[in-house]
N, C-alpha and C positions, 0 to 999 in steps of 0.2 A: 883799208880805206878805198878800195877800188871797186865798191859796189854801188852802182848808180843806174837809174832808169829815168829818163826824161818825164817830167810831170809826176813823178812818184817820190814820195817822202820815204827815205830809207833810214834805218837806225845807223848811227855812226859806229864805225868799227875802232875799238881802242885796244892797243897792245897793253897787257896787264903784267905787273911784276907777280912774282909767285905769292907774295903776301896779300895780293888783291883778289886772287882767284875766287875765294869763297865770299866775297862781298857781293852777294847776289841772292836771288830766290831760287833759281833753278841752275844746276850745273849739268850739262849734258856730256857724258863720257863717250866719245866717239872714236877712240884710238883703235887702229888695226895694225899692229906691229908686225903681223906675219899672216900672210894669205897664201896657201898652197897654190902653185902655178896651175893654169889650166892644163889638163892632160895628165896631171900627176895621179898616182895610185891612191891618194888620200880620199876615202869615201866620205867620212864625216868631217867636212871642213871645219866646223865649228869647234869640235873637240880638239882638233889639231891647234887651234888658236888659243886654247885655255891657258897653257903654260906661258906662252909669251905675253898675252894680255894681262895675265894675273900679276906679273911683275910690275907692270906700269900701274895698274888700278891700286896695288897696295901702296903705292906712293901717295896717290891722291886720297885714299881712304885715311891715311895718317894725317895728311894736311887738313882733311875735313874734321877729324877729331881734335886736332890742335886748335883749329879756328873755331870750335864749338858751333859748327854749321847746323842751322836749323831749317834750312830749306830742303829742296828735293834734289837727291843725287840720282840722276836719270842715267841709266846704262843702256847704250845702243850698240856696244861692241859685243862681238860673239865670244864665247856662248853666254848670252845675257843672263840666263838663270844661274848658272854657276858663278858668274861674275858678281852677281847680287850677293851670293853667299860669301864670296871672297872679301867683298867690300865690307859687309856686315862684321865678319869675324875680325878682320885687320883693324877696323876702326874702333873695335870694342876690346882691343888688346893692348895692354900697356907695354912700355919698353922692356920689362922683365918678362914678358910672355905670359902674363896673367890676364885672363878675360875678366875685365871690371865693368863692362857695359857703360863706359862713360863716353862712347862714340855715337855713331848714328843709329837711330832707331830704325827698326824693321820697315816701318811704313814711310821712312824717308828715302829708302833705296827702291827704285822701281826699274825693272827690266823690260825694254820694249824690243820684242822680237817676234811675237805671235801675229802682230798685224799683217805681215806679208803672207803668213800662211793662211789666214783668213782670206786675204785678197785672191791668193792662188785657188782656194776652194771655190770662191765666188766666180772666178774665170771658168773653171771646169763645169760648174753648175749651169752657167749660162750657155755653154756649148754642148751640154748633153741633158736632154729633157729628164732623164731619170734621176738627175741630181738636183732638179729645179727647186725642191722644197728647202734646200740649204739657203737660198737667197732670203727667205722669210723666217725660217725656223731653225737654221743650223747654228752650230757653235763650234769653235776650235778650242781644244784643251791640250794640256801637256807642254812639253818643252819646244823650243824652236829648232826642230830637227828630229832625230831618232826618239821615238816614244810619243810622237805626235798622235792625237786622236782628233779626227774631223767627224763630228756627229752630223749626219745628214738632217736630222731634225730632233728637237727636244720635245716635240709633241707626238711625233709618230716615228720613233726611232727604229731604223732598219740596220741590223748589224752588218749584213752583206754590203749594202750600198755605202755604208759608212767606212768600212774597210777599204772598198774600192776607191772612194773619194779621198780617203786618207793617203792611200799609195800614190795616187795621181798627184796630190798636192806635194807630197815629199819628193816625187821625181821631177817636179817642175824645175827645181833648183838644178838638179843633174842634167836635165835636158838642155838648159841654157848653156851650162859649162861644156857639154858635149858639142855645142856648135862653135865653140872657141871663144866664149865670152865669160866674163866674170859677172855674175847677176847682182850688181850692187844698186841699181836704180830703183827696182821694185821694193827692196827692203828699206832703202834710204827714205822713200816716200811713205809707203804703207805702214811699216813698223817705226820709222823714224819721225819725220817732221809732222806728218798728218796726225799720228797718235800722240806726239808730244803736244801739238796745238789743242787736240781734244782734251788732253789733261789740263792744260792751262785754262781752258774754258769750262772745266767741270762737267765735260761731256762723256758719254759711254765710249770706251775704247778697250783695247787688249793690252794689258801689261801684267807683270808678275811681281810679287813681294815674297821675299824669303823670310819664313817665321817658324821658329821652333822645329827646324829640321824638315820643314815642308815648303813648297811653293805654292803660294796662293794667287789665283788669277781672277 
Protein backbone atom coordinates (compact mmCIF):
# COMPACT_ATOMS: atom_id res chain seq x y z
CA UNK A 1 0.00 0.00 0.00
CA UNK A 2 3.01 2.27 -0.39
CA UNK A 3 2.47 3.14 -4.06
CA UNK A 4 1.45 6.77 -4.51
CA UNK A 5 2.11 9.65 -6.89
CA UNK A 6 0.62 13.09 -6.33
CA UNK A 7 -2.36 13.84 -8.57
CA UNK A 8 -2.24 10.27 -9.91
CA UNK A 9 -4.90 7.70 -9.18
CA UNK A 10 -3.18 4.40 -8.44
CA UNK A 11 -4.77 1.00 -7.82
CA UNK A 12 -5.03 -0.08 -4.20
CA UNK A 13 -2.67 -2.85 -3.13
CA UNK A 14 -4.37 -5.65 -1.21
CA UNK A 15 -2.71 -8.55 0.59
CA UNK A 16 -4.48 -11.76 -0.44
CA UNK A 17 -5.01 -15.07 1.26
CA UNK A 18 -3.98 -18.12 -0.74
CA UNK A 19 -7.62 -18.92 -1.44
CA UNK A 20 -8.09 -15.52 -3.12
CA UNK A 21 -5.10 -15.61 -5.47
CA UNK A 22 -7.03 -16.83 -8.49
CA UNK A 23 -9.99 -14.51 -7.98
CA UNK A 24 -8.79 -12.46 -10.94
CA UNK A 25 -8.64 -12.26 -14.73
CA UNK A 26 -4.84 -12.35 -15.02
CA UNK A 27 -2.23 -13.85 -12.73
CA UNK A 28 1.35 -12.79 -13.49
CA UNK A 29 3.96 -15.27 -12.24
CA UNK A 30 7.16 -13.28 -11.69
CA UNK A 31 8.99 -15.42 -9.14
CA UNK A 32 12.77 -15.74 -9.38
CA UNK A 33 14.01 -18.10 -6.69
CA UNK A 34 17.51 -18.44 -8.08
CA UNK A 35 19.71 -16.14 -10.16
CA UNK A 36 23.35 -17.10 -10.75
CA UNK A 37 25.61 -14.37 -9.39
CA UNK A 38 27.36 -11.96 -11.73
CA UNK A 39 30.77 -13.39 -12.61
CA UNK A 40 29.71 -17.02 -12.26
CA UNK A 41 30.54 -19.55 -14.94
CA UNK A 42 26.89 -20.20 -15.74
CA UNK A 43 26.43 -19.42 -19.44
CA UNK A 44 22.72 -19.99 -19.93
CA UNK A 45 21.27 -18.28 -16.88
CA UNK A 46 17.68 -19.10 -17.83
CA UNK A 47 18.18 -22.84 -17.92
CA UNK A 48 19.97 -22.70 -14.59
CA UNK A 49 16.75 -21.25 -13.15
CA UNK A 50 14.47 -23.98 -14.54
CA UNK A 51 14.80 -26.47 -11.69
CA UNK A 52 14.35 -23.85 -8.98
CA UNK A 53 11.44 -21.97 -10.53
CA UNK A 54 9.67 -25.17 -11.61
CA UNK A 55 9.22 -26.19 -7.97
CA UNK A 56 7.35 -22.96 -7.26
CA UNK A 57 5.26 -22.81 -10.42
CA UNK A 58 4.11 -26.38 -9.73
CA UNK A 59 2.44 -25.11 -6.56
CA UNK A 60 0.54 -22.35 -8.35
CA UNK A 61 -0.37 -24.55 -11.30
CA UNK A 62 -2.07 -26.93 -8.86
CA UNK A 63 -3.83 -24.03 -7.15
CA UNK A 64 -5.07 -22.82 -10.55
CA UNK A 65 -6.39 -26.32 -11.26
CA UNK A 66 -8.18 -26.55 -7.94
CA UNK A 67 -9.68 -23.07 -8.39
CA UNK A 68 -10.83 -23.96 -11.93
CA UNK A 69 -9.15 -20.76 -13.06
CA UNK A 70 -10.41 -19.46 -16.41
CA UNK A 71 -8.22 -16.39 -16.76
CA UNK A 72 -4.73 -15.82 -18.15
CA UNK A 73 -1.78 -17.45 -16.37
CA UNK A 74 1.05 -15.16 -17.49
CA UNK A 75 4.60 -16.40 -16.94
CA UNK A 76 7.37 -13.82 -16.78
CA UNK A 77 9.92 -15.91 -14.88
CA UNK A 78 12.81 -17.61 -16.65
CA UNK A 79 12.89 -19.79 -18.60
CA UNK A 80 9.42 -18.71 -19.75
CA UNK A 81 8.91 -21.32 -22.49
CA UNK A 82 9.85 -24.32 -20.39
CA UNK A 83 7.82 -23.01 -17.46
CA UNK A 84 4.76 -22.80 -19.73
CA UNK A 85 5.15 -26.53 -20.31
CA UNK A 86 5.66 -27.22 -16.62
CA UNK A 87 2.55 -25.23 -15.69
CA UNK A 88 0.45 -26.98 -18.33
CA UNK A 89 1.59 -30.48 -17.41
CA UNK A 90 1.24 -29.95 -13.67
CA UNK A 91 -2.18 -28.31 -13.78
CA UNK A 92 -3.52 -31.11 -15.98
CA UNK A 93 -2.26 -33.96 -13.79
CA UNK A 94 -4.33 -35.29 -10.90
CA UNK A 95 -3.07 -36.33 -7.47
CA UNK A 96 -2.54 -39.89 -8.72
CA UNK A 97 -0.10 -38.71 -11.38
CA UNK A 98 -2.58 -39.26 -14.23
CA UNK A 99 -2.93 -36.57 -16.87
CA UNK A 100 -6.65 -35.86 -17.10
CA UNK A 101 -6.60 -32.41 -18.76
CA UNK A 102 -8.87 -30.89 -16.14
CA UNK A 103 -6.54 -27.98 -15.52
CA UNK A 104 -5.38 -24.96 -17.49
CA UNK A 105 -5.87 -24.93 -21.25
CA UNK A 106 -2.84 -24.25 -23.44
CA UNK A 107 -4.08 -20.85 -24.50
CA UNK A 108 -4.53 -19.81 -20.87
CA UNK A 109 -0.79 -20.03 -20.26
CA UNK A 110 1.40 -17.43 -21.95
CA UNK A 111 5.14 -16.94 -21.59
CA UNK A 112 6.53 -13.44 -21.89
CA UNK A 113 10.24 -13.48 -22.67
CA UNK A 114 10.78 -12.70 -26.34
CA UNK A 115 9.92 -9.01 -26.07
CA UNK A 116 13.32 -8.09 -24.69
CA UNK A 117 15.07 -10.02 -27.46
CA UNK A 118 13.08 -8.05 -30.00
CA UNK A 119 14.01 -4.84 -28.16
CA UNK A 120 17.70 -5.74 -28.20
CA UNK A 121 17.53 -6.50 -31.92
CA UNK A 122 15.90 -3.09 -32.43
CA UNK A 123 18.77 -1.48 -30.51
CA UNK A 124 21.41 -3.04 -32.74
CA UNK A 125 19.44 -2.29 -35.92
CA UNK A 126 19.30 1.37 -34.94
CA UNK A 127 23.04 1.46 -34.35
CA UNK A 128 24.12 -0.36 -37.50
CA UNK A 129 22.67 0.62 -40.91
CA UNK A 130 23.13 -2.87 -42.36
CA UNK A 131 20.46 -4.17 -39.96
CA UNK A 132 18.03 -1.26 -40.45
CA UNK A 133 15.42 -3.41 -42.22
CA UNK A 134 14.68 -5.13 -38.92
CA UNK A 135 12.91 -2.02 -37.66
CA UNK A 136 10.15 -2.37 -40.26
CA UNK A 137 10.36 -5.96 -41.46
CA UNK A 138 12.17 -8.02 -38.81
CA UNK A 139 10.87 -10.70 -36.48
CA UNK A 140 12.13 -12.57 -33.42
CA UNK A 141 11.54 -16.33 -33.22
CA UNK A 142 12.41 -19.17 -30.90
CA UNK A 143 13.11 -19.30 -27.17
CA UNK A 144 14.17 -16.53 -24.89
CA UNK A 145 17.86 -17.49 -24.98
CA UNK A 146 19.76 -20.28 -26.73
CA UNK A 147 18.02 -21.21 -29.99
CA UNK A 148 16.83 -17.66 -30.66
CA UNK A 149 16.44 -16.61 -34.30
CA UNK A 150 16.37 -12.94 -35.26
CA UNK A 151 15.23 -12.60 -38.88
CA UNK A 152 16.51 -9.34 -40.34
CA UNK A 153 13.47 -9.20 -42.66
CA UNK A 154 10.48 -11.39 -43.48
CA UNK A 155 10.27 -9.70 -46.90
CA UNK A 156 13.93 -9.77 -47.93
CA UNK A 157 15.49 -12.34 -45.62
CA UNK A 158 19.29 -12.45 -45.48
CA UNK A 159 20.79 -15.47 -43.71
CA UNK A 160 24.15 -13.87 -42.96
CA UNK A 161 22.71 -10.62 -41.60
CA UNK A 162 20.16 -12.54 -39.56
CA UNK A 163 22.80 -14.75 -37.97
CA UNK A 164 24.92 -11.71 -37.13
CA UNK A 165 21.97 -9.86 -35.61
CA UNK A 166 20.92 -12.96 -33.68
CA UNK A 167 24.37 -13.29 -32.15
CA UNK A 168 24.49 -9.61 -31.19
CA UNK A 169 21.07 -9.91 -29.58
CA UNK A 170 22.01 -12.99 -27.56
CA UNK A 171 25.29 -11.43 -26.41
CA UNK A 172 23.58 -8.23 -25.25
CA UNK A 173 22.54 -9.99 -22.07
CA UNK A 174 26.07 -11.29 -21.47
CA UNK A 175 27.57 -7.88 -22.23
CA UNK A 176 25.56 -6.26 -19.45
CA UNK A 177 26.51 -9.01 -16.99
CA UNK A 178 30.17 -8.57 -17.96
CA UNK A 179 29.92 -4.97 -16.76
CA UNK A 180 28.95 -6.29 -13.34
CA UNK A 181 25.21 -5.74 -13.53
CA UNK A 182 22.22 -8.07 -13.62
CA UNK A 183 20.20 -7.08 -16.71
CA UNK A 184 16.72 -7.09 -15.23
CA UNK A 185 15.34 -3.66 -16.18
CA UNK A 186 15.08 -4.29 -19.94
CA UNK A 187 13.32 -7.68 -19.57
CA UNK A 188 11.03 -6.31 -16.87
CA UNK A 189 9.81 -3.59 -19.21
CA UNK A 190 10.06 -5.06 -22.73
CA UNK A 191 9.07 -8.67 -22.00
CA UNK A 192 7.16 -7.90 -18.84
CA UNK A 193 4.91 -4.93 -18.24
CA UNK A 194 4.82 -3.53 -21.80
CA UNK A 195 4.03 -6.90 -23.39
CA UNK A 196 1.51 -7.69 -20.66
CA UNK A 197 -0.23 -4.35 -21.18
CA UNK A 198 -0.34 -4.99 -24.93
CA UNK A 199 -1.96 -8.36 -24.21
CA UNK A 200 -4.60 -6.73 -22.03
CA UNK A 201 -5.38 -4.24 -24.78
CA UNK A 202 -5.54 -6.93 -27.46
CA UNK A 203 -2.53 -5.48 -29.27
CA UNK A 204 0.28 -7.21 -31.18
CA UNK A 205 3.04 -8.46 -28.90
CA UNK A 206 5.60 -11.21 -28.38
CA UNK A 207 4.56 -14.16 -26.22
CA UNK A 208 4.58 -17.96 -26.41
CA UNK A 209 2.03 -20.72 -25.85
CA UNK A 210 2.89 -24.38 -25.28
CA UNK A 211 0.69 -26.68 -27.37
CA UNK A 212 1.04 -30.38 -28.21
CA UNK A 213 4.79 -30.51 -27.60
CA UNK A 214 5.50 -27.27 -29.47
CA UNK A 215 5.84 -23.62 -28.58
CA UNK A 216 3.67 -21.27 -30.64
CA UNK A 217 4.55 -17.58 -30.83
